[in-house]
C-alpha positions as a printed NumPy array, in Angstrom:
array([[ 42.094,  13.863,  15.942],
       [ 40.708,  14.122,  19.42 ],
       [ 37.734,  16.134,  18.2  ],
       [ 37.038,  13.598,  15.437],
       [ 37.317,  10.802,  17.954],
       [ 34.684,  12.508,  20.283],
       [ 32.228,  12.826,  17.307],
       [ 32.751,   9.192,  16.284],
       [ 32.468,   7.967,  19.847],
       [ 29.284,   9.967,  20.26 ],
       [ 27.821,   8.178,  17.206],
       [ 28.822,   4.769,  18.279],
       [ 27.498,   5.279,  21.84 ],
       [ 24.108,   6.674,  20.692],
       [ 23.686,   3.907,  18.091],
       [ 24.656,   1.038,  20.418],
       [ 23.002,   2.437,  23.55 ],
       [ 19.993,   3.987,  21.933],
       [ 17.824,   3.006,  24.864],
       [ 19.817,   4.675,  27.414],
       [ 20.831,   8.131,  26.144],
       [ 21.805,  10.119,  29.236],
       [ 18.929,  12.312,  30.436],
       [ 21.169,  15.224,  30.765],
       [ 22.115,  15.172,  27.044],
       [ 18.485,  14.843,  26.128],
       [ 17.54 ,  17.814,  28.055],
       [ 20.341,  19.794,  26.533],
       [ 19.41 ,  18.882,  23.174],
       [ 15.803,  19.796,  23.608],
       [ 16.944,  23.087,  25.108],
       [ 18.448,  24.334,  21.75 ],
       [ 15.978,  22.912,  19.214],
       [ 12.531,  22.845,  20.827],
       [  9.902,  24.693,  18.958],
       [  8.052,  27.671,  20.473],
       [  5.154,  27.229,  22.947],
       [  2.6  ,  28.406,  20.301],
       [  3.865,  25.963,  17.685],
       [  3.867,  23.19 ,  20.227],
       [  0.347,  23.988,  21.228],
       [ -0.753,  23.731,  17.689],
       [  1.082,  20.44 ,  17.162],
       [ -0.488,  18.948,  20.034],
       [ -3.947,  19.76 ,  18.699],
       [ -3.237,  17.999,  15.458],
       [ -1.889,  14.556,  14.238],
       [  0.697,  14.09 ,  11.535],
       [ -0.009,  10.658,   9.901],
       [  2.817,   9.421,   7.864],
       [  1.757,   6.52 ,   5.539],
       [  5.011,   4.556,   5.379],
       [  5.503,   3.103,   1.855],
       [  8.234,   0.442,   1.614],
       [ 11.574,   1.464,  -0.313],
       [ 10.66 ,   5.069,  -1.095],
       [ 13.009,   6.799,   1.341],
       [ 10.426,   6.409,   4.105],
       [ 12.731,   5.272,   6.893],
       [ 14.642,   8.535,   6.35 ],
       [ 11.289,  10.363,   6.74 ],
       [ 10.498,   8.375,   9.779],
       [ 13.639,   9.323,  11.342],
       [ 13.03 ,  13.038,  10.75 ],
       [  9.528,  12.527,  12.352],
       [ 11.026,  10.422,  15.354],
       [ 13.59 ,  13.1  ,  16.17 ],
       [ 11.06 ,  16.011,  15.748],
       [  8.405,  14.264,  18.02 ],
       [ 11.016,  13.203,  20.578],
       [ 12.817,  16.437,  21.151],
       [  9.389,  18.333,  21.337],
       [  7.834,  15.653,  23.667],
       [  5.048,  14.739,  21.284],
       [  2.919,  11.527,  21.719],
       [  3.701,   8.898,  19.115],
       [  1.181,   6.034,  18.058],
       [  3.116,   2.996,  18.494],
       [  2.271,  -0.802,  17.787],
       [  1.399,  -2.809,  20.919],
       [  4.154,  -5.23 ,  20.471],
       [  7.098,  -6.494,  22.312],
       [ 10.525,  -5.446,  21.154],
       [ 12.186,  -7.977,  19.109],
       [  8.96 ,  -9.572,  18.117],
       [  8.742, -10.451,  14.372],
       [  7.182,  -7.344,  12.653],
       [  7.093,  -5.292,  15.938],
       [  7.464,  -2.048,  13.833],
       [  4.24 ,  -2.941,  12.065],
       [  0.717,  -2.254,  13.338],
       [ -1.31 ,  -5.548,  13.375],
       [ -0.624,  -8.695,  11.224],
       [  0.248,  -9.111,   7.601],
       [ -2.116,  -7.018,   5.449],
       [ -3.792,  -5.498,   8.64 ],
       [ -4.773,  -1.885,   9.183],
       [ -5.027,   0.376,  12.171],
       [ -6.953,  -0.924,  15.193],
       [ -7.094,   1.228,  18.432],
       [ -6.846,  -1.829,  20.561],
       [ -3.392,  -2.658,  19.07 ],
       [ -1.965,   0.822,  19.449],
       [ -0.151,   2.313,  22.571],
       [  0.933,   5.915,  23.328],
       [  4.678,   6.77 ,  23.696],
       [  3.59 ,   8.969,  26.63 ],
       [  2.152,   6.792,  29.567],
       [  1.121,   9.947,  31.265],
       [ -0.982,  11.063,  28.194],
       [ -2.964,   7.921,  27.306],
       [ -6.18 ,   9.699,  26.384],
       [ -4.718,  12.956,  24.915],
       [ -4.607,  11.799,  21.353],
       [ -1.633,  10.791,  19.174],
       [  0.573,  13.475,  17.493],
       [  2.676,  11.315,  15.077],
       [  2.252,   8.042,  13.338],
       [  5.284,   6.749,  11.422],
       [  5.328,   2.874,  11.583],
       [  4.313,   0.534,   8.824],
       [  0.6  ,  -0.172,   8.39 ],
       [ -1.752,  -0.671,   5.472],
       [ -3.771,   2.464,   4.804],
       [ -7.477,   2.113,   5.135],
       [ -9.326,   5.426,   5.158],
       [-12.289,   3.999,   7.11 ],
       [-10.216,   2.65 ,   9.836],
       [ -7.838,   5.672,  10.026],
       [-10.429,   8.311,  10.353],
       [-11.801,   6.675,  13.465],
       [ -8.507,   7.397,  15.076],
       [ -7.125,  10.265,  13.096],
       [-10.067,  12.393,  12.   ],
       [ -9.381,  14.64 ,   9.118],
       [-10.5  ,  17.83 ,  11.003],
       [ -7.406,  17.59 ,  13.156],
       [ -5.097,  15.369,  11.105],
       [ -2.889,  15.724,   8.262],
       [ -1.942,  12.772,   6.038],
       [  1.418,  12.554,   4.297],
       [  3.201,   9.783,   2.231],
       [  6.016,   9.38 ,  -0.176],
       [  5.946,   7.28 ,  -3.512],
       [  8.621,   6.426,  -6.052],
       [  9.03 ,   5.767,  -9.676],
       [  7.864,   2.07 , -10.085],
       [ 10.746,   0.699, -12.103],
       [ 13.303,   2.27 ,  -9.68 ],
       [ 11.115,   0.913,  -6.748],
       [ 11.077,  -2.57 ,  -8.174],
       [ 14.921,  -2.559,  -8.615],
       [ 15.487,  -1.268,  -5.098],
       [ 13.032,  -3.719,  -3.464],
       [ 14.459,  -6.656,  -5.261],
       [ 18.002,  -5.865,  -4.228],
       [ 17.045,  -4.994,  -0.678],
       [ 14.667,  -7.813,   0.413],
       [ 16.322, -10.483,  -1.893],
       [ 13.416, -12.902,  -2.151],
       [ 15.425, -15.807,  -3.437],
       [ 12.928, -17.307,  -6.071],
       [ 12.331, -13.709,  -7.531],
       [ 15.839, -12.53 ,  -7.215],
       [ 17.525, -15.582,  -8.799],
       [ 15.347, -15.5  , -11.929],
       [ 15.092, -11.818, -12.25 ],
       [ 18.944, -11.402, -12.176],
       [ 19.563, -14.336, -14.479],
       [ 16.919, -13.797, -17.005],
       [ 14.963, -10.662, -16.402],
       [ 12.583, -11.266, -19.317],
       [ 11.733, -14.842, -18.272],
       [ 10.551, -13.402, -14.894],
       [  8.692, -10.529, -16.396],
       [  6.842, -12.696, -18.846],
       [  5.31 , -14.707, -15.99 ],
       [  6.024, -12.987, -12.576],
       [  3.034, -14.612, -10.883],
       [  4.946, -17.925, -11.211],
       [  7.649, -16.653,  -8.802],
       [  5.676, -14.293,  -6.557],
       [  4.296, -15.44 ,  -3.103],
       [  0.651, -16.356,  -3.132],
       [ -0.2  , -13.602,  -0.605],
       [  0.648, -10.238,  -2.228],
       [  1.091,  -8.672,   1.2  ],
       [  4.368, -10.536,   1.66 ],
       [  5.619,  -9.441,  -1.645],
       [  7.777,  -6.259,  -2.245],
       [  7.787,  -6.491,  -6.038],
       [  4.076,  -6.892,  -6.798],
       [  2.813,  -3.274,  -6.666],
       [  4.073,  -2.795,  -3.114],
       [  3.293,   1.002,  -3.015],
       [ -0.314,   0.447,  -4.102],
       [ -0.781,  -2.306,  -1.409],
       [  0.706,  -0.064,   1.192],
       [ -1.706,   2.804,   0.171],
       [ -4.593,   0.435,   0.533],
       [ -5.532,  -1.099,  -2.766],
       [ -6.64 ,  -4.801,  -2.229],
       [ -4.49 ,  -7.453,  -3.995],
       [ -7.237,  -8.539,  -6.218],
       [ -7.549,  -4.996,  -7.676],
       [ -3.936,  -4.371,  -8.519],
       [ -4.409,  -4.7  , -12.211],
       [ -7.927,  -3.474, -12.432],
       [ -7.256,   0.002, -14.046],
       [-10.84 ,   1.371, -13.44 ],
       [-10.665,   0.472,  -9.756],
       [ -7.247,   1.988,  -9.379],
       [ -8.444,   5.23 , -11.187],
       [-11.301,   5.649,  -8.813],
       [ -9.019,   4.91 ,  -5.751],
       [ -6.439,   7.481,  -7.026],
       [ -9.464,  10.012,  -6.365],
       [ -9.8  ,   8.755,  -2.957],
       [ -6.047,   9.244,  -2.263],
       [ -6.214,  12.696,  -3.916],
       [ -8.954,  13.842,  -1.488],
       [ -7.453,  12.267,   1.67 ],
       [ -3.767,  12.92 ,   1.386],
       [ -2.514,  16.461,   2.444],
       [  0.847,  15.818,   0.789],
       [  2.297,  13.082,  -1.555],
       [  5.951,  13.417,  -1.711],
       [  8.145,  12.104,  -4.464],
       [ 11.396,  10.139,  -4.008],
       [ 12.925,  11.511,  -7.14 ],
       [ 12.277,  15.03 ,  -5.676],
       [ 13.473,  14.092,  -2.281],
       [ 14.811,  17.255,  -1.068],
       [ 12.216,  19.377,  -2.747],
       [  9.665,  17.142,  -0.932],
       [ 11.097,  17.91 ,   2.407],
       [ 10.97 ,  21.623,   1.769],
       [  7.319,  21.283,   0.819],
       [  6.857,  19.418,   4.065],
       [  8.643,  22.112,   5.864],
       [  6.549,  24.818,   4.442],
       [  3.257,  23.062,   4.684],
       [  3.645,  22.181,   8.458],
       [  5.735,  25.29 ,   9.371],
       [  8.807,  23.239,  10.404],
       [ 12.313,  24.665,  10.694],
       [ 15.209,  23.713,   8.335],
       [ 16.912,  22.034,  11.095],
       [ 13.845,  19.676,  11.476],
       [ 14.208,  18.152,   8.201],
       [ 17.98 ,  17.587,   8.081],
       [ 18.662,  13.897,   7.538],
       [ 21.148,  10.916,   6.839],
       [ 19.877,   8.373,   4.372],
       [ 18.63 ,   5.093,   5.786],
       [ 18.087,   1.642,   4.423],
       [ 19.876,   1.924,   1.115],
       [ 19.928,  -1.303,  -0.951],
       [ 22.487,  -3.959,   0.113],
       [ 23.231,  -5.315,  -3.198],
       [ 23.812,  -3.924,  -6.712],
       [ 22.919,  -5.286, -10.059],
       [ 22.86 ,  -3.455, -13.525],
       [ 19.439,  -4.369, -14.716],
       [ 19.395,  -3.813, -18.501],
       [ 15.701,  -3.712, -19.33 ],
       [ 14.813,  -3.869, -22.955],
       [ 11.802,  -1.809, -24.14 ],
       [  9.896,  -5.118, -24.193],
       [ 10.934,  -5.709, -20.618],
       [  9.873,  -2.166, -19.467],
       [  6.432,  -2.658, -21.195],
       [  6.027,  -6.023, -19.31 ],
       [  7.201,  -4.569, -16.013],
       [  4.749,  -1.431, -16.327],
       [  2.03 ,  -3.977, -17.011],
       [  2.737,  -5.982, -13.907],
       [  3.084,  -2.794, -11.827],
       [ -0.01 ,  -1.187, -13.301],
       [ -1.357,   0.195,  -9.979],
       [  1.994,   1.593,  -8.862],
       [  2.421,   3.09 , -12.286],
       [ -0.997,   4.72 , -12.279],
       [ -0.579,   6.243,  -8.78 ],
       [  2.904,   7.442,  -9.501],
       [  1.956,   9.143, -12.736],
       [ -0.954,  11.017, -11.202],
       [  0.98 ,  12.233,  -8.064],
       [  4.238,  12.917,  -9.887],
       [  2.395,  15.327, -12.193],
       [  0.521,  16.842,  -9.33 ],
       [  3.802,  17.299,  -7.295],
       [  5.688,  18.78 , -10.315],
       [  2.917,  21.384, -10.864],
       [  2.826,  22.303,  -7.269],
       [  6.527,  22.695,  -7.325],
       [  6.291,  25.039, -10.349],
       [  3.916,  27.182,  -8.54 ],
       [  5.754,  27.305,  -5.171],
       [  7.695,  30.606,  -4.914],
       [ 11.425,  30.373,  -4.449],
       [ 11.324,  26.684,  -3.691],
       [ 14.272,  25.939,  -5.908],
       [ 16.412,  28.53 ,  -4.145],
       [ 15.514,  27.139,  -0.852],
       [ 16.217,  23.656,  -2.071],
       [ 19.789,  24.662,  -3.276],
       [ 20.352,  26.234,   0.194],
       [ 19.184,  22.927,   1.858],
       [ 21.447,  20.808,  -0.098],
       [ 24.301,  23.013,   0.992],
       [ 23.402,  22.561,   4.585],
       [ 23.164,  18.943,   4.139],
       [ 26.611,  18.615,   2.444],
       [ 28.005,  20.505,   5.542],
       [ 26.098,  18.253,   7.952],
       [ 27.212,  14.932,   6.353],
       [ 30.845,  16.143,   6.408],
       [ 30.484,  17.184,  10.066],
       [ 28.811,  13.887,  11.034],
       [ 31.536,  11.858,   9.178],
       [ 34.101,  13.645,  11.313],
       [ 35.947,  15.549,   8.675],
       [ 35.248,  19.04 ,   9.854],
       [ 37.795,  18.957,  12.752],
       [ 35.141,  20.8  ,  15.148],
       [ 32.854,  19.741,  17.972],
       [ 29.987,  21.935,  16.599],
       [ 28.753,  22.91 ,  13.303],
       [ 27.243,  26.311,  13.037],
       [ 24.589,  26.912,  10.436],
       [ 24.292,  30.606,   9.938],
       [ 21.018,  32.527,   9.65 ],
       [ 19.581,  32.878,   6.16 ],
       [ 16.265,  33.836,   4.566],
       [ 15.395,  30.063,   4.905],
       [ 16.384,  29.45 ,   8.518],
       [ 17.271,  30.85 ,  11.778],
       [ 20.814,  30.289,  13.223],
       [ 21.366,  26.948,  14.8  ],
       [ 24.11 ,  24.51 ,  15.715],
       [ 24.484,  20.805,  15.282],
       [ 26.553,  18.613,  17.716],
       [ 27.8  ,  14.991,  17.702],
       [ 24.562,  14.105,  19.491],
       [ 22.416,  15.457,  16.628],
       [ 24.529,  13.208,  14.374],
       [ 24.01 ,  10.28 ,  16.637],
       [ 20.207,  10.69 ,  16.582],
       [ 20.248,  11.147,  12.681],
       [ 22.279,   7.852,  12.453],
       [ 19.926,   5.761,  14.578],
       [ 18.152,   3.083,  12.578],
       [ 14.281,   3.27 ,  12.633],
       [ 14.134,   0.223,  14.831],
       [ 16.75 ,   1.625,  17.33 ],
       [ 14.618,   4.894,  17.733],
       [ 11.447,   2.745,  17.993],
       [ 13.121,   0.731,  20.703],
       [ 14.077,   4.056,  22.533],
       [ 10.432,   5.263,  22.39 ],
       [  9.17 ,   2.034,  23.722],
       [ 11.76 ,   1.882,  26.426],
       [ 11.154,   5.577,  27.557],
       [  7.379,   4.953,  28.058]])
């Protein structure tokens, strides 16, 4: 009981006092998990740009990048906003893209050394991005989700009253004329091709198949990795392999799951209407789902590594829930990982919300 209590206490303290994690423990944490000097040197010469698409598992990915960058003392690109300000975890205003004048480094001591990681919400615009993150020393990554599943998750998480009420009372009525219920500004909607909007397609082109087809070619050339929510763990293994991460770097606890539940019973007619409404999202997903699937088939032993990863995750979750009756979790060496240990502090950082971690990074500047 005492051991469990210590684990739970560490979780509560780190979540509540995210801005004031004791320096001693931060140093201890980094001592065991910091990457090699050679790897750090390479990291600091490149940038990892994560295009954060709403309701795809992106907050979980953000936490992975936050923990990785924090413990290795990398420089984050952060929005130049005040903690608590509306949309302070977004760059710019509604529908805005990157603007160097509205960005600040997480490291005050390295204001001109370049950014290593970007993880906050921002509309992707290749022209604006390459001015700050040139492709010769930057890698671009994102994650997308099956559009019908994404629609359901977004509707139940954000609960826009006009849409939620009609869509749950009479789904067909909503789908036969969704524009009647949607906000006039597509950028404040989460059920009108939100993935395509986040990835940079203008609102007026969301149902222009030729434009979307051309834009997919742009994404294909500029994205180094498009992960798929339905292959979440496999996607993380691909991320690990592509960027020479360690297994412990990609361990996670899920973030921002939907708050409500509703059993949508879409008829074939409903699904046809929904895919017509979500044309851009659907086209993007079909292209990159197939690309990811083919890459997965050609990646050696990735399913074996994914099985191992899932086993490590199960152990981690049990440990972080306090059911293992131990203060440390030892993960033995395998062909996929070096030996490492997890503590209650690791669990605390994994449990931090995206905003709590952002608050900490802003506070630590």
